[in-house]
C-alpha positions as CSV (number, residue, x, y, z in Angstrom):
1,M,88.6,-14.9,-21.2
2,I,87.3,-17.9,-23.2
3,A,87.9,-18.0,-26.9
4,S,84.3,-17.1,-27.8
5,E,84.6,-13.9,-25.8
6,A,87.8,-12.8,-27.5
7,P,87.8,-9.7,-29.8
8,V,87.6,-10.2,-33.5
9,R,90.8,-9.0,-35.1
10,K,91.4,-8.6,-38.8
11,S,94.3,-6.9,-40.6
12,V,95.0,-5.9,-44.2
13,T,97.8,-4.0,-45.9
14,V,96.7,-1.3,-48.3
15,Q,98.8,0.2,-51.1
16,A,98.3,3.8,-49.8
17,S,99.7,6.2,-47.3
18,A,98.3,6.2,-43.8
19,D,96.6,9.5,-44.5
20,K,94.9,8.2,-47.6
21,A,94.1,4.9,-45.9
22,F,92.4,6.7,-43.0
23,R,90.5,9.0,-45.3
24,V,89.2,6.2,-47.5
25,F,88.0,4.2,-44.5
26,T,86.2,7.2,-42.9
27,E,85.4,10.0,-45.4
28,G,85.2,7.5,-48.2
29,F,83.2,4.9,-46.2
30,D,80.3,5.1,-48.7
31,G,82.5,4.2,-51.6
32,W,83.4,0.7,-50.3
33,W,80.7,-0.3,-47.7
34,P,78.2,-2.7,-49.4
35,R,74.6,-1.6,-49.7
36,T,73.5,-5.0,-48.3
37,H,75.1,-4.3,-44.9
38,H,72.7,-2.0,-43.1
39,I,70.0,-2.1,-40.5
40,G,67.6,0.5,-41.9
41,K,64.0,-0.2,-42.8
42,S,64.4,0.8,-46.5
43,P,67.3,0.4,-48.9
44,M,70.6,2.2,-48.0
45,T,71.6,5.1,-50.3
46,K,74.7,6.4,-48.4
47,G,76.9,5.3,-45.5
48,I,78.4,8.1,-43.3
49,I,81.0,8.2,-40.6
50,E,81.2,11.8,-39.2
51,G,84.9,12.8,-38.8
52,F,85.1,13.9,-35.1
53,A,84.7,12.4,-31.6
54,G,81.0,12.3,-30.9
55,G,80.2,12.1,-34.6
56,R,77.4,9.8,-35.9
57,C,77.9,6.6,-37.9
58,Y,74.7,6.2,-39.9
59,S,73.1,5.5,-43.2
60,E,70.8,7.5,-45.3
61,Q,67.8,5.5,-46.5
62,A,65.8,5.5,-49.8
63,D,62.7,6.5,-47.8
64,G,64.4,9.8,-46.7
65,T,65.2,8.7,-43.2
66,D,68.6,8.3,-41.4
67,C,69.5,5.1,-39.5
68,D,72.1,5.4,-36.8
69,W,74.3,2.4,-36.2
70,G,77.2,3.8,-34.2
71,K,79.1,6.8,-32.7
72,V,82.7,7.9,-33.1
73,L,84.3,7.6,-29.6
74,V,88.0,8.4,-30.5
75,W,89.2,10.4,-33.5
76,E,93.0,10.6,-34.1
77,P,93.6,10.9,-37.9
78,P,95.5,9.4,-39.6
79,H,96.5,6.9,-36.8
80,R,93.3,5.5,-35.4
81,F,89.7,5.9,-34.6
82,V,87.2,4.0,-32.3
83,M,83.5,3.7,-32.9
84,A,80.7,2.3,-30.8
85,W,78.9,-0.5,-32.7
86,Q,75.3,0.2,-31.7
87,V,73.9,-2.8,-33.6
88,T,72.0,-5.6,-31.9
89,H,72.4,-9.2,-32.6
90,T,69.0,-9.0,-34.3
91,W,70.3,-6.3,-36.6
92,G,68.5,-3.3,-35.0
93,Y,69.8,-0.1,-33.4
94,E,70.8,0.0,-29.8
95,P,70.8,3.7,-28.5
96,D,72.4,2.8,-25.1
97,L,76.2,3.2,-25.5
98,A,76.7,0.9,-22.5
99,K,75.2,-1.9,-24.5
100,A,77.4,-1.3,-27.6
101,S,80.6,-3.1,-28.7
102,E,83.5,-1.2,-30.0
103,V,85.5,-1.2,-33.3
104,E,89.0,0.2,-33.2
105,V,90.8,0.8,-36.5
106,R,94.6,1.5,-36.5
107,F,96.6,2.7,-39.5
108,T,100.4,2.0,-39.4
109,P,102.7,3.2,-42.1
110,E,105.1,0.6,-43.6
111,A,108.6,1.2,-44.9
112,D,107.4,0.5,-48.5
113,G,104.8,3.3,-48.4
114,S,101.9,0.9,-47.8
115,T,99.8,1.0,-44.6
116,R,98.8,-1.9,-42.3
117,V,95.3,-1.5,-41.1
118,D,94.4,-3.4,-38.0
119,L,90.7,-3.7,-36.9
120,E,89.6,-5.0,-33.5
121,H,85.9,-5.4,-32.7
122,R,85.6,-6.0,-29.0
123,H,83.3,-6.0,-26.0
124,F,80.5,-8.1,-27.6
125,E,79.3,-9.1,-24.2
126,R,78.0,-5.6,-23.7
127,H,75.2,-6.5,-26.2
128,G,73.7,-8.7,-23.6
129,E,71.8,-12.0,-24.3
130,G,72.6,-13.2,-27.9
131,W,75.9,-11.4,-28.2
132,Q,77.6,-14.6,-29.4
133,I,75.4,-14.5,-32.5
134,M,76.9,-11.0,-33.3
135,R,80.5,-12.1,-32.7
136,T,80.1,-15.2,-34.9
137,S,78.5,-13.2,-37.7
138,I,81.2,-10.5,-37.6
139,D,84.0,-13.1,-37.7
140,S,82.4,-15.2,-40.5
141,P,82.6,-14.9,-44.3
142,G,80.8,-11.7,-45.2
143,G,82.0,-10.1,-41.9
144,W,85.0,-7.9,-41.2
145,G,87.5,-10.0,-43.3
146,T,85.4,-9.6,-46.4
147,L,84.7,-5.9,-45.7
148,L,88.4,-5.1,-45.2
149,G,89.0,-6.7,-48.6
150,L,86.5,-4.3,-50.2
151,Y,88.1,-1.4,-48.4
152,A,91.6,-2.4,-49.4
153,A,90.7,-2.5,-53.1
154,K,89.1,1.0,-52.8
155,A,92.2,2.4,-50.9
156,A,94.6,1.0,-53.6
157,A,92.5,2.6,-56.4
């Protein structure tokens, strides 16, 4: 595997139990995910991760429509979940799961009561031509590192 094909890995420690950290990331997704990060055709009003394997990851839009952007593949609260990232490198929706990358998020309790949250975004090559653009964007300022900072602040609140 060449470096550009490697998964994007980001970690953050949050001042919360694993249970709370998991719930803030998933059930509380709308409370920390920025409104600017969506693929819908009108402004995002709410971000949702449905809490079960097979659940939808989507946003509600100001025009009354829903915009899917992923699917929950593995649901193991409060330890981990995996979702398909069904977003193209041109920031559109990809309905074919075989062409989606994956985001795995793990929640590991620490001795001091905090939780280490490890995120791995992998299989960018499944997106097909242009996948490098997606990987570069996800790993840049404004990508997962910044998003995990927003999440950590909300989890600590």
